[in-house]
C-alpha positions in Angstrom: -0.1 0.0 -0.3 1.1 3.8 -0.9 1.4 6.8 1.0 2.0 10.2 0.6 2.7 12.9 3.3 2.1 16.6 2.8 3.2 19.0 4.9 1.3 22.6 4.8 3.0 25.8 5.9 5.0 28.6 4.5 7.1 28.5 7.5 8.5 24.9 6.4 9.6 26.1 2.7 10.9 29.3 4.6 13.2 27.2 6.6 11.7 28.2 10.2 10.9 24.8 11.3 12.2 21.3 10.1 9.5 19.1 8.9 10.4 16.6 11.5 6.5 15.8 11.4 6.9 13.9 8.0 9.7 11.7 9.2 7.8 10.6 12.6 4.9 9.8 10.3 7.0 7.9 7.5 8.7 5.4 10.3 5.3 5.3 11.6 3.9 3.7 8.5 7.1 1.8 7.8 6.2 0.0 10.9 2.6 -1.0 9.5 4.0 -2.1 6.3 2.8 1.0 4.4 5.3 2.7 1.8 5.6 6.1 1.5 6.7 7.0 -1.8 6.5 10.7 -1.6 6.5 13.9 0.7 5.1 17.3 -0.6 6.0 20.3 1.3 3.1 23.3 0.3 2.5 26.8 1.3 -0.2 28.8 2.6 -2.2 29.2 -0.4 -5.6 27.7 -1.5 -5.2 27.1 -4.8 -1.3 25.1 -4.0 -3.1 23.2 -1.3 -5.6 21.8 -3.7 -2.8 21.4 -6.3 -1.0 19.3 -3.6 -3.8 17.1 -2.5 -4.4 16.4 -6.0 -0.8 15.2 -7.1 -0.9 13.3 -3.7 -4.2 11.3 -4.5 -3.3 10.5 -8.1 -0.5 8.6 -6.8 -1.4 6.9 -3.2 -4.2 5.0 -1.0 -3.7 7.2 1.7 -2.6 11.0 2.3 -1.3 12.6 5.2 -1.5 16.2 5.5 -0.1 18.1 8.5 -0.8 21.7 9.4 -3.3 24.6 8.8 -6.2 23.3 10.8 -6.1 26.3 13.3 -8.3 29.4 13.7 -6.4 32.0 11.8 -6.7 33.6 8.7 -3.6 31.6 7.4 -5.4 28.1 8.6 -6.5 27.3 4.8 -5.6 23.6 4.7 -9.4 22.9 5.0 -10.8 25.1 2.0 -7.7 23.4 0.0 -8.9 19.6 0.6 -12.0 20.5 -0.3 -11.2 22.4 -3.3 -9.4 19.3 -4.5 -11.9 17.1 -3.7 -14.8 19.1 -5.6 -16.8 19.4 -2.4 -18.0 22.5 0.1 -17.4 22.9 3.5 -20.0 22.0 6.2 -20.3 23.1 9.6 -20.4 20.2 12.0 -22.5 21.0 15.4 -20.5 18.5 17.5 -17.3 20.1 17.1 -18.7 23.3 17.5 -20.1 21.9 21.0 -16.9 20.3 21.5 -15.1 24.1 21.0 -17.3 25.9 23.0 -17.1 23.3 26.1 -13.2 23.1 25.7 -13.3 26.9 26.0 -15.6 26.8 28.8 -13.8 24.0 30.9 -10.4 26.2 30.8 -12.6 29.7 32.2 -12.1 31.4 28.6 -14.4 33.0 26.1 -14.2 31.5 22.9 -12.9 33.9 19.7 -15.5 33.9 16.7 -12.7 33.1 14.8 -12.8 29.4 16.4 -15.4 28.1 14.7 -13.9 27.9 11.3 -12.5 25.0 13.1 -16.1 23.0 13.0 -16.1 23.0 9.1 -15.3 19.5 7.6 -15.3 18.9 3.7 -19.1 17.5 2.9 -19.2 13.6 3.3 -15.9 13.6 5.7 -15.4 12.3 9.3 -13.4 14.5 12.0 -11.1 13.3 14.7 -11.9 15.3 18.3 -8.8 16.5 19.7 -7.4 15.2 23.4 -5.1 18.2 23.3 -5.4 21.3 21.4 -9.1 22.8 19.7 -8.1 21.4 16.4 -10.4 18.8 15.2 -8.4 16.3 12.9 -10.6 15.5 9.3 -10.5 11.9 7.5 -12.4 12.0 3.8 -12.1 9.7 0.8 -12.2 9.8 -3.1 -14.6 8.1 -4.9 -12.1 5.7 -6.0 -11.4 4.7 -1.7 -8.2 6.8 -1.7 -8.3 8.1 2.1 -7.2 11.6 3.0 -6.1 12.2 6.6 -5.4 15.7 7.6 -4.2 16.3 11.4 -2.9 19.5 13.2 1.2 20.4 12.9 1.7 20.8 16.2 3.6 17.6 16.8 2.0 16.2 20.2 -1.8 16.8 18.8 -0.5 15.3 15.3 1.1 12.0 17.3 -1.9 12.0 19.3 -4.2 11.1 15.9 -1.9 9.4 14.2 -1.3 6.9 16.9 -4.9 6.8 18.1 -6.7 6.7 15.0 -5.1 7.3 11.7 -2.4 4.0 12.1 -5.0 1.5 13.2 -7.2 2.4 10.4 -4.1 1.7 7.5 -3.2 -1.0 9.1 -6.3 -2.9 9.1 -6.5 -1.7 5.3 -2.9 -3.1 4.6 -3.5 -6.0 6.4 -0.7 -7.7 8.0 2.4 -6.3 6.9 5.9 -5.0 8.4 8.6 -3.1 6.5 11.9 -3.4 9.1 15.0 -1.6 8.8 18.4 -2.2 9.7 21.3 0.3 9.7 25.1 -0.8 9.6 27.3 2.4 10.1 30.7 2.6 8.8 33.7 4.5 9.5 36.9 5.1 8.0 36.2 4.4 4.9 34.5 6.6 1.8 31.2 6.1 0.7 32.0 5.3 -2.9 34.1 2.3 -1.5 31.5 0.8 0.0 29.4 0.8 -2.6 31.8 -0.7 -5.1 32.7 -3.6 -2.2 28.5 -3.7 -1.7 27.7 -3.7 -5.8 26.6 -6.9 -6.5 24.7 -7.0 -2.9 23.3 -3.5 -4.2 22.4 -4.9 -7.7 21.0 -8.7 -6.5 18.7 -7.5 -3.8 15.4 -6.3 -3.7 13.7 -7.4 -0.4 15.8 -6.6 1.4 16.9 -3.4 -0.4 20.3 -2.3 0.1 20.6 1.6 0.5 23.7 4.3 1.5 23.6 7.6 3.4 26.7 9.3 4.0 27.5 11.9 6.2 30.8 13.3 7.5 32.9 10.7 8.9 30.5 7.8 8.3 28.3 5.8 6.1 25.3 4.0 6.9 24.2 0.9 5.4 20.5 0.5 5.1 18.8 -2.8 5.2 15.1 -2.8 4.5 12.8 -5.9 4.0 9.2 -6.1 3.8 7.2 -9.3 5.1 4.2 -10.4 6.5 5.9 -9.8 10.3 8.7 -8.2 11.5 10.3 -11.3 12.6 10.1 -12.2 8.9 11.4 -8.9 7.6 14.5 -9.7 10.4 15.0 -13.1 9.1 14.9 -11.7 5.1 17.7 -8.7 6.8 20.1 -11.3 9.0 22.1 -13.0 6.1 23.0 -10.1 4.3 23.6 -8.0 6.9 26.2 -10.6 7.9 27.6 -10.3 4.8 27.6 -6.4 4.8 29.6 -6.9 7.9 32.0 -10.0 6.5 32.9 -7.7 3.2 33.3 -4.1 4.9 35.0 -5.8 8.3 36.9 -3.3 11.3 35.1 -0.4 9.2 31.8 -1.5 10.4 31.9 -0.1 14.2 27.8 -1.1 14.9 25.0 -3.4 13.0 22.3 -1.9 15.3 22.5 2.1 14.4 24.7 3.5 17.0 26.6 6.4 17.4 30.3 5.8 17.6 30.6 7.5 21.0 28.4 5.0 22.5 30.0 2.0 21.1 33.4 3.3 22.2 31.9 3.7 25.9 30.9 0.2 26.2 34.1 -1.2 25.1 35.7 1.2 28.0 33.1 -0.1 30.3 33.3 -3.6 29.2 36.9 -3.5 29.7 37.1 -1.5 32.6 39.1 1.2 31.2 39.1 5.0 31.7 40.3 7.8 29.0 40.9 11.2 28.6 41.5 13.9 25.6 43.7 16.5 24.3 41.8 18.3 21.7 43.5 21.0 19.5 41.4 22.0 16.3 37.9 19.8 17.6 37.7 22.8 20.5 36.3 19.9 23.3 33.9 18.6 20.9 35.5 15.0 21.1 35.4 15.0 25.1 31.5 16.5 24.6 30.4 13.3 22.6 32.3 11.0 25.1 30.9 12.2 28.0 27.1 12.4 25.8 26.2 8.8 27.4 24.6 8.3 30.7 27.3 6.6 33.0 30.0 7.9 31.1 31.5 9.1 34.5 32.3 5.4 34.9 35.1 5.9 31.8 35.6 9.3 30.8 38.2 11.8 32.6 38.4 15.0 31.0 39.8 16.7 28.0 42.2 19.4 27.8 41.8 22.1 25.1 44.6 23.3 24.4 44.6 25.7 21.1 47.8 27.5 20.7 50.6 26.5 20.8 51.6 28.4 24.3 48.9 25.8 25.6 49.9 22.7 24.0 53.7 23.3 25.9 52.5 24.8 29.3 49.7 22.3 30.1 50.2 19.4 28.2 54.1 19.7 28.3 54.6 19.3 24.5 58.2 19.9 23.8 60.0 22.8 22.0 61.3 20.9 19.7 58.7 19.3 18.3 56.8 23.1 18.1 59.9 24.4 16.3 60.6 21.1 14.4 57.4 19.2 12.8 55.0 21.9 14.6 52.0 21.3 16.7 50.0 20.2 13.5 51.8 16.8 13.0 51.8 13.5 14.7 54.5 14.0 17.2 52.8 16.8 18.6 49.6 14.5 18.8 51.5 12.1 20.5 53.4 14.1 23.0 49.3 15.4 23.5 48.1 12.4 24.3 50.5 11.6 26.9 50.2 15.1 28.3 46.3 14.3 28.9 47.2 10.8 30.3 49.7 12.3 32.5 47.3 15.1 33.5 43.8 12.6 34.0 45.4 10.1 35.3 43.8 7.9 32.6 44.5 4.1 31.4 44.1 5.7 27.6 43.9 9.3 25.8 43.9 10.4 22.8 44.9 13.5 21.0 43.7 15.6 17.8 45.0 18.5 16.4 45.4 19.9 12.7 44.0 22.4 10.6 39.8 23.5 10.5 40.1 26.2 8.5 39.6 28.6 6.7 43.6 29.2 6.4 46.4 26.6 6.4 48.8 27.0 9.0 52.3 26.6 9.1 52.2 25.1 5.6 49.7 22.1 6.2 46.9 22.6 3.9 43.0 23.0 5.4 41.8 19.5 6.0 44.9 18.3 7.9 44.0 16.3 10.7 46.7 13.9 13.1 45.4 11.7 15.6 47.1 10.0 18.3 46.6 7.0 21.0 48.8 6.3 24.3 48.2 3.6 26.8 50.3 1.3 28.4 52.6 -0.1 26.0 50.4 1.6 23.2 51.2 4.3 21.2 49.4 5.0 17.7 49.2 8.2 15.3 48.0 9.0 11.9 47.5 11.7 9.4 45.2 12.3 6.8 43.3 14.8 4.9 39.4 15.4 5.0 37.5 17.2 2.8 34.6 20.1 3.3 34.5 23.2 5.5 35.3 23.6 8.8 32.5 21.6 10.9 32.9 19.0 8.4 37.0 18.7 8.8 36.0 18.9 13.0 33.6 15.9 12.4 36.0 14.0 10.5 38.7 14.3 13.5 36.2 13.5 16.1 35.4 10.4 13.8 39.3 9.4 13.6 40.0 9.9 17.1 36.5 7.8 18.1 37.8 5.0 15.7 41.4 4.6 16.6 40.3 4.4 20.4 37.4 1.8 19.2 39.7 -0.3 16.9 42.2 -0.3 19.6 40.0 -1.7 22.1 38.4 -4.4 20.1 42.2 -5.4 18.9 41.2 -5.5 15.6 43.9 -6.8 13.2 43.4 -4.3 10.1 45.2 -1.4 9.3 43.6 1.8 10.1 42.4 3.5 7.1 41.7 6.8 8.4 39.3 9.6 6.2 37.4 9.8 3.1 39.8 8.0 0.8 42.2 10.6 0.6 46.0 11.0 1.0 47.8 9.3 4.0 50.3 12.5 5.2 52.2 9.9 6.4 52.8 7.4 3.5 
């Protein structure tokens, strides 16, 4: 069964809000086996809203729209839907009574503009809200396509979608489940992942294989459709195992977890502590390590030393290193890690230095990243060049530090290939 989601509101198109409603509804529809084929966003204009509904109705079995059900002049989703269906609006006495009682229970007089919320397209049904004052709308075309319109306020939307719409659609669609599993990969470029998994991508239709790239990692999403969640899981399992086998130690989770959560679990399991020394990331690596509940069991602290003087005075980086290889070097990163381990009394320490931009530093180009790890009997360091703007470079650096730590904790035998298929500056 095919579904389409329409977000109504000029604020979406202006970028003033993110349409998280569409994401949430898509996730819930997938859980009951409905395929969401399209998302639309449309501004507060009756004609364009009507056109959006007509387009959605031409290619979906059910349409869910959010927004534009309030009492103000720009709340015109009702009018747009009625125009698309070729019907008029009819005032519903039951909704009017509900509205008057709602305001009376709050000790307030009801503005006359709220009465427009009692208007329903002819032949349609309504959903009375527990939260707010905006009723939801349910209409059906002669061909049998369902149209649901709910408020844009997330709590009110979820109440109606979860309480009324999903049960109806689950019954219409029959027993079915759409299940996804996400494997997350770091230290290898999206193009390389696609090359390694090319035959799986081309041959597999259920489950399907998709790639989602972001700074420092690639997500491999496997999605299967079956009559139940258990059957969908059974379809996914052998493909997930093959993906993990091919990508090896680059896969840091098969359960869509953040890299810092995986690292934290390893640190807890091995009863080890960690500290960080940071330059170009300005403390963000420490923020990620401290994000998980219970992180105080393993995270000791972070020394943010941005200048050469701070690196020397706080972390004990030698004058010879600063004047020789420089602050953007593996030598500096190793000495920073040693200093952080000493200061915080940690079992392990990770250090990051580099050039985030916008300008090069000491002849080192923007995107240069040096990462080092220090522990009892362990000293590792790597350098690479990351692409993108300042924030992307910082994100790549965080991922590199966390992944170097993860591989050390896992005892990965594979060589670390940090960065997005870029030159290794030490090669």
